C-alpha positions as CSV (number, residue, x, y, z in Angstrom):
1,M,-5.3,45.3,-41.0
2,N,-4.9,48.8,-39.5
3,Y,-2.7,50.8,-41.8
4,P,-2.3,54.6,-41.5
5,T,-5.0,56.2,-43.6
6,D,-4.1,59.9,-43.2
7,L,-5.0,61.9,-46.3
8,S,-3.0,64.7,-47.9
9,P,-4.8,68.1,-48.0
10,E,-5.6,67.4,-51.7
11,E,-7.0,64.0,-51.0
12,K,-9.0,65.2,-48.0
13,E,-10.6,67.9,-50.2
14,Q,-11.4,65.3,-52.8
15,A,-13.0,63.1,-50.2
16,R,-15.0,65.9,-48.8
17,I,-16.3,66.8,-52.2
18,R,-17.3,63.2,-52.9
19,L,-19.0,62.9,-49.5
20,A,-21.1,66.0,-50.4
21,D,-21.9,64.6,-53.8
22,L,-23.0,61.3,-52.3
23,A,-25.1,63.2,-49.8
24,E,-26.8,65.2,-52.5
25,Q,-27.5,62.0,-54.5
26,F,-28.9,60.2,-51.5
27,T,-31.1,63.1,-50.6
28,A,-32.5,63.4,-54.2
29,K,-33.3,59.6,-54.1
30,R,-35.0,60.0,-50.6
31,I,-32.4,57.6,-49.1
32,L,-31.4,60.4,-46.8
33,R,-34.6,62.0,-45.5
34,S,-33.5,63.8,-42.4
35,R,-31.1,66.8,-42.0
36,V,-29.4,65.3,-39.0
37,W,-28.3,62.1,-40.7
38,R,-27.1,64.0,-43.7
39,E,-24.9,66.2,-41.4
40,V,-23.6,63.0,-39.6
41,F,-22.8,61.4,-42.9
42,E,-21.0,64.4,-44.3
43,R,-18.8,64.8,-41.2
44,T,-17.9,61.1,-40.8
45,W,-14.9,59.9,-42.8
46,R,-15.2,56.4,-44.3
47,H,-11.5,55.9,-45.2
48,P,-10.2,55.3,-41.6
49,Y,-12.4,52.3,-41.4
50,V,-11.5,50.8,-44.8
51,P,-7.7,50.9,-45.2
52,G,-7.9,48.1,-47.8
53,Y,-10.5,46.1,-49.7
54,Y,-10.7,43.0,-51.9
55,P,-12.1,43.7,-55.4
56,D,-13.0,40.0,-55.4
57,K,-12.7,37.2,-52.9
58,D,-9.8,35.6,-54.9
59,A,-8.1,38.9,-55.9
60,P,-5.3,40.6,-53.9
61,C,-6.1,43.4,-51.5
62,V,-6.1,47.0,-52.7
63,L,-4.2,48.9,-49.9
64,C,-4.1,52.5,-49.0
65,V,-0.4,52.3,-48.3
66,D,0.5,51.1,-51.9
67,P,1.2,54.2,-53.9
68,A,0.2,52.4,-57.1
69,Q,-3.2,51.6,-55.6
70,R,-3.7,54.8,-53.6
71,S,-6.0,56.5,-56.1
72,R,-8.0,53.4,-56.8
73,W,-8.5,52.8,-53.0
74,L,-9.7,56.4,-52.3
75,D,-12.1,56.3,-55.3
76,A,-13.6,53.0,-54.1
77,V,-14.0,54.2,-50.4
78,Y,-15.8,57.3,-51.4
79,S,-18.2,55.6,-53.8
80,D,-21.5,54.0,-53.2
81,T,-20.0,50.5,-53.1
82,T,-19.9,47.6,-50.7
83,L,-16.2,46.8,-50.1
84,I,-15.1,43.3,-49.0
85,T,-12.6,43.8,-46.1
86,K,-11.9,40.3,-44.9
87,V,-11.8,36.9,-46.6
88,M,-11.0,33.5,-45.2
89,P,-9.4,30.6,-47.1
90,V,-11.4,27.5,-46.3
91,P,-12.4,24.1,-47.6
92,L,-16.0,24.5,-48.6
93,S,-18.7,21.9,-48.5
94,R,-21.0,23.1,-51.3
95,V,-23.8,20.7,-50.5
96,L,-22.9,18.1,-53.2
97,R,-19.2,18.6,-54.1
98,P,-16.3,19.6,-51.9
99,A,-14.1,22.4,-53.1
100,T,-11.5,24.8,-51.8
101,G,-11.4,28.6,-52.0
102,T,-12.3,31.6,-50.0
103,I,-15.4,33.1,-48.4
104,Y,-16.2,36.7,-47.5
105,T,-16.2,37.2,-43.7
106,S,-16.6,41.0,-43.4
107,S,-17.3,44.1,-45.5
108,S,-18.1,47.8,-45.5
109,T,-21.6,48.1,-46.7
110,A,-22.5,50.5,-49.5
111,P,-23.2,53.9,-47.9
112,S,-26.7,54.1,-49.5
113,L,-27.8,50.9,-47.7
114,V,-26.1,52.0,-44.4
115,L,-28.0,55.3,-44.5
116,E,-31.3,53.7,-45.5
117,M,-31.1,51.4,-42.5
118,L,-30.2,54.2,-40.2
119,E,-33.1,56.2,-41.4
120,E,-35.4,53.2,-41.0
121,L,-34.1,52.8,-37.4
122,D,-35.7,56.1,-36.5
123,V,-33.5,56.8,-33.5
124,A,-34.0,59.7,-31.1
125,E,-31.8,61.3,-28.4
126,G,-31.4,59.0,-25.4
127,H,-32.0,55.8,-27.4
128,R,-29.7,52.8,-26.6
129,V,-28.7,51.0,-29.7
130,L,-27.3,47.4,-30.1
131,E,-25.5,46.8,-33.4
132,I,-25.0,43.1,-34.4
133,G,-22.0,42.9,-36.7
134,T,-19.4,45.6,-35.9
135,G,-17.3,44.8,-39.0
136,T,-15.1,47.8,-39.9
137,G,-16.6,50.1,-37.3
138,Y,-17.9,52.6,-39.8
139,N,-21.6,52.0,-38.9
140,A,-20.8,52.4,-35.2
141,A,-19.0,55.6,-36.0
142,L,-22.1,57.1,-37.6
143,L,-24.2,56.0,-34.7
144,C,-21.7,57.5,-32.2
145,Q,-21.8,60.8,-34.1
146,R,-25.6,60.8,-33.9
147,L,-26.3,59.6,-30.3
148,G,-23.0,59.6,-28.4
149,S,-20.7,56.7,-27.6
150,T,-22.4,55.9,-24.3
151,Q,-25.6,54.9,-26.1
152,I,-24.0,52.5,-28.6
153,T,-23.1,48.8,-28.1
154,S,-21.7,46.8,-31.0
155,V,-20.7,43.2,-31.1
156,D,-19.0,40.8,-33.6
157,I,-18.1,37.2,-33.6
158,D,-14.5,38.1,-34.8
159,P,-12.2,39.3,-32.0
160,E,-9.8,40.7,-34.6
161,L,-12.5,42.9,-36.1
162,I,-13.5,44.2,-32.6
163,D,-9.9,45.1,-31.8
164,L,-9.4,46.9,-35.1
165,A,-12.7,48.7,-34.8
166,R,-11.9,49.8,-31.3
167,E,-8.6,51.3,-32.4
168,R,-10.2,53.1,-35.4
169,L,-13.1,54.5,-33.4
170,A,-11.0,55.7,-30.5
171,A,-8.7,57.5,-33.0
172,H,-11.8,59.6,-33.9
173,G,-13.0,60.2,-30.4
174,H,-15.6,57.3,-30.3
175,T,-15.7,54.9,-27.4
176,P,-18.8,52.7,-27.7
177,T,-19.1,49.4,-25.9
178,L,-17.6,46.7,-28.1
179,A,-17.6,43.0,-27.5
180,A,-16.4,39.9,-29.3
181,V,-19.5,37.6,-28.8
182,D,-22.0,35.6,-30.8
183,G,-24.5,38.2,-32.0
184,Q,-27.3,35.7,-31.8
185,N,-27.1,36.1,-28.0
186,G,-27.2,39.9,-28.1
187,Y,-25.3,41.6,-25.3
188,P,-27.2,41.4,-22.0
189,P,-25.0,43.8,-19.9
190,G,-26.3,46.7,-22.0
191,A,-30.0,45.7,-22.2
192,P,-32.7,46.8,-22.6
193,Y,-32.2,48.4,-26.0
194,D,-34.4,50.8,-27.8
195,R,-33.0,49.8,-31.2
196,I,-31.4,46.6,-32.5
197,L,-29.7,46.8,-35.8
198,S,-28.2,43.8,-37.5
199,T,-25.8,43.8,-40.5
200,C,-25.8,40.1,-40.9
201,A,-28.5,37.8,-42.1
202,V,-30.5,35.5,-39.7
203,P,-33.0,32.8,-40.6
204,A,-35.4,34.1,-37.8
205,I,-35.3,36.7,-35.0
206,P,-33.1,35.4,-32.2
207,N,-35.0,35.1,-28.9
208,A,-32.3,37.0,-27.1
209,W,-33.0,40.1,-29.2
210,L,-36.7,39.9,-28.2
211,A,-35.7,39.5,-24.5
212,Q,-33.3,42.4,-24.6
213,A,-35.6,44.8,-26.5
214,A,-37.4,47.5,-24.5
215,P,-41.1,48.0,-25.1
216,G,-41.5,49.9,-28.3
217,A,-38.1,48.9,-29.6
218,V,-37.3,48.5,-33.3
219,I,-35.5,45.5,-34.6
220,L,-34.0,45.9,-38.1
221,T,-32.4,42.9,-39.7
222,D,-32.0,40.9,-42.8
223,V,-34.2,37.8,-42.5
224,H,-32.8,35.4,-45.1
225,G,-32.4,31.8,-46.1
226,S,-30.6,30.1,-48.9
227,L,-33.3,31.0,-51.4
228,G,-34.1,34.6,-50.5
229,G,-35.0,37.2,-48.0
230,T,-34.5,40.9,-47.3
231,L,-34.6,43.5,-44.6
232,A,-37.4,43.4,-42.1
233,R,-38.4,46.2,-39.6
234,L,-40.2,45.0,-36.5
235,T,-41.6,46.7,-33.5
236,V,-41.5,45.0,-30.1
237,D,-44.5,45.3,-27.7
238,E,-44.6,45.1,-23.9
239,H,-45.0,41.3,-24.1
240,G,-41.9,40.7,-26.1
241,T,-43.7,40.1,-29.4
242,A,-42.2,41.7,-32.5
243,V,-44.3,42.4,-35.6
244,G,-43.4,44.2,-38.8
245,R,-43.0,44.1,-42.5
246,F,-40.2,43.5,-45.0
247,V,-38.9,46.6,-46.9
248,P,-40.1,47.1,-50.5
249,H,-36.8,45.9,-52.2
250,W,-34.1,43.4,-51.9
251,A,-31.1,44.0,-49.6
252,G,-28.8,41.3,-48.3
253,F,-25.9,40.7,-45.9
254,M,-23.5,37.9,-45.0
255,T,-25.1,35.1,-42.9
256,M,-24.5,35.4,-39.2
257,R,-21.7,33.1,-38.1
258,H,-21.6,31.4,-34.7
259,A,-17.9,30.6,-34.7
260,I,-14.9,32.4,-36.1
261,D,-13.9,29.6,-38.4
262,Q,-17.4,28.4,-39.3
263,V,-18.0,27.4,-42.9
264,E,-20.8,25.8,-44.8
265,T,-21.5,22.2,-43.8
266,S,-22.7,19.5,-46.1
267,R,-26.0,17.7,-45.8
268,P,-26.9,14.1,-46.4
269,W,-28.4,13.6,-49.8
270,V,-30.1,10.8,-51.7
271,C,-28.5,9.6,-54.9
272,E,-31.2,7.5,-56.6
273,P,-33.9,9.5,-58.4
274,S,-37.4,8.7,-57.3
275,S,-39.1,10.8,-59.9
276,E,-38.4,12.7,-63.1
277,S,-40.5,15.4,-64.7
278,V,-40.5,18.6,-66.7
279,T,-41.4,22.1,-65.4
280,S,-42.2,25.3,-67.2
281,I,-40.7,27.4,-64.3
282,D,-37.3,28.8,-65.0
283,P,-35.0,27.9,-62.1
284,A,-32.6,30.7,-62.8
285,P,-34.2,33.1,-60.2
286,L,-33.4,30.6,-57.5
287,A,-29.7,30.9,-58.3
288,R,-29.7,34.7,-57.8
289,H,-31.3,37.4,-55.6
290,D,-34.8,37.5,-56.9
291,L,-38.4,38.2,-55.7
292,F,-39.4,34.6,-56.7
293,G,-36.7,33.2,-54.5
294,F,-38.0,35.3,-51.6
295,I,-41.5,33.8,-52.1
296,V,-40.1,30.2,-52.3
297,Q,-38.0,30.7,-49.2
298,W,-41.0,30.7,-46.9
299,H,-42.4,27.6,-48.5
300,L,-39.0,25.8,-48.0
301,P,-37.4,27.4,-45.0
302,D,-34.9,24.6,-44.3
303,V,-33.7,24.0,-47.9
304,T,-30.2,24.8,-49.1
305,R,-29.6,25.9,-52.6
306,A,-26.5,25.4,-54.8
307,H,-25.8,26.3,-58.4
308,T,-23.7,23.4,-59.6
309,L,-23.1,21.0,-62.5
310,S,-24.9,17.7,-63.1
311,D,-23.0,14.5,-63.6
312,D,-22.9,15.2,-67.4
313,G,-21.5,18.7,-66.9
314,Q,-24.7,20.7,-67.4
315,P,-25.6,23.7,-65.1
316,V,-28.3,22.8,-62.6
317,V,-29.9,24.3,-59.5
318,D,-29.8,21.8,-56.6
319,L,-32.2,22.1,-53.6
320,V,-31.3,19.9,-50.6
321,A,-33.3,19.4,-47.4
322,D,-32.1,18.3,-43.9
323,D,-33.5,14.8,-44.5
324,G,-31.5,14.3,-47.7
325,S,-34.4,15.1,-50.0
326,R,-33.1,16.8,-53.2
327,A,-34.3,18.3,-56.4
328,E,-32.0,18.9,-59.3
329,I,-33.4,21.3,-62.0
330,A,-31.6,21.8,-65.3
331,M,-30.8,25.5,-66.1
332,T,-31.1,24.9,-69.8
333,P,-34.6,24.1,-71.1
334,G,-35.4,21.2,-73.4
335,P,-38.1,21.0,-76.1
336,T,-40.9,20.7,-73.4
337,G,-39.3,22.6,-70.5
338,Y,-36.7,22.2,-67.7
339,R,-35.8,18.7,-66.6
340,V,-36.5,18.0,-62.9
341,C,-35.2,15.0,-60.9
342,Q,-36.5,14.7,-57.4
343,Y,-34.9,12.4,-54.8
344,G,-35.8,11.3,-51.2
345,P,-39.0,11.4,-49.1
346,Q,-39.9,15.0,-49.9
347,R,-40.9,16.4,-53.4
348,L,-39.1,19.7,-53.1
349,W,-39.8,20.9,-56.6
350,D,-43.5,20.3,-56.0
351,R,-43.4,22.8,-53.2
352,V,-41.7,25.3,-55.4
353,E,-44.5,24.8,-57.9
354,E,-47.0,25.5,-55.0
355,A,-45.1,28.7,-54.1
356,A,-45.3,29.8,-57.8
357,S,-49.0,29.1,-57.9
358,F,-49.6,31.2,-54.8
359,W,-47.5,34.0,-56.1
360,N,-49.1,34.1,-59.5
361,N,-52.7,33.7,-58.1
362,E,-52.1,36.8,-55.8
363,G,-50.8,38.9,-58.7
364,R,-47.1,38.5,-58.0
365,P,-47.0,40.6,-54.8
366,S,-43.7,42.3,-53.8
367,Y,-41.7,42.2,-50.6
368,E,-43.6,44.8,-48.6
369,R,-46.8,42.7,-48.7
370,F,-45.1,40.2,-46.4
371,G,-44.2,40.5,-42.7
372,I,-43.1,38.7,-39.6
373,T,-44.5,38.0,-36.2
374,A,-41.9,36.8,-33.7
375,T,-42.6,35.6,-30.2
376,P,-40.3,33.6,-27.9
377,Q,-42.4,30.5,-28.6
378,S,-42.8,30.7,-32.4
379,Q,-42.3,32.8,-35.5
380,H,-43.9,33.0,-38.9
381,V,-44.0,35.0,-42.1
382,W,-47.4,36.3,-43.1
383,Y,-48.9,37.8,-46.2
384,D,-50.8,41.1,-46.2
385,D,-52.4,40.7,-42.7
386,P,-50.7,39.4,-39.5
387,A,-54.0,37.7,-38.7
388,G,-54.7,36.6,-42.2
389,P,-55.0,33.1,-43.7
390,Y,-51.6,33.0,-45.4
391,Y,-48.6,32.3,-43.1
392,W,-45.5,30.1,-43.1
393,P,-43.5,29.0,-40.0
394,L,-39.9,30.2,-39.8
395,R,-37.2,27.8,-38.8
396,S,-36.5,27.9,-35.0
397,N,-33.5,29.6,-33.7
């Protein structure tokens, strides 16, 4: 949707004050660390790129052109909030049980996270930047303000988003290279890039990004699976090997799609339980963004998680592997702990227990103690030292 977003003089002054207030807050919190990014942020309007948003995936859109919603829209746009800007009604395959509903397909990321990533990117004059996930175009606008349109390439799988972003950016004097392509493949015509910024989650660093990165390039992306992940910042050497660490806190983005209508697909699963047991480990962290889920992710990189109901209507966490192996863990503990049923050839919960033992034995280390080494041949997550004894292979891409 591209609705007229012109502000009245009073609204424009209100927006300018809120931008300045946000800049002050972000500077105090050390999110904004450089004068140049603060100046760029304060002179780049957000409202032209978010003419409407969804308060929830099943709620009606709040539109700038609706007089009854106008104040609510402007308040949300100039707040530190991620705003959902596109949803898609689809039949979902939620691992075990089919359902219908909607999924988020695009958003305008909270300004604090946008600026944190731009600061981490550490751009300099003359750098060529590839952005994966154009979305609304707001991120590209900030990059164009900083480096100039000729230095920016931005891609998105959704042609509609690219068309809308092109119109919005051009209206404010920005003409970056935009393309509706699969972000996993990068954009070879603009390579090599000095910086690659991804605002969608990937299970591993795509080989095309490594191939299109100049020596010394920085890749900043959310490396995430079903159980956990966060942003990782990697530097690429002259041989195309990228090495770097995760940031010290959780941050997450929508998973990269490879088709405009792509939705989750179901996996085969085994019905008959092959073992039952009780665990003292609370499975709740696996049903939300949590450091423990981040740790478990690298021990079970190919597992899908679902928060569902058991056959008797009780809340459970289901873990399902590609071969149909499954673990169902009760969310409510009994007298001796949480009931666990494991199915199929793999004992998935046993591997969760192994991850928990590692984490506890090492003193519960946080995100930044872990990193990634990515080559065209293989990738792995490591702990503390890229050459150290603890590492876990990432799923191939």
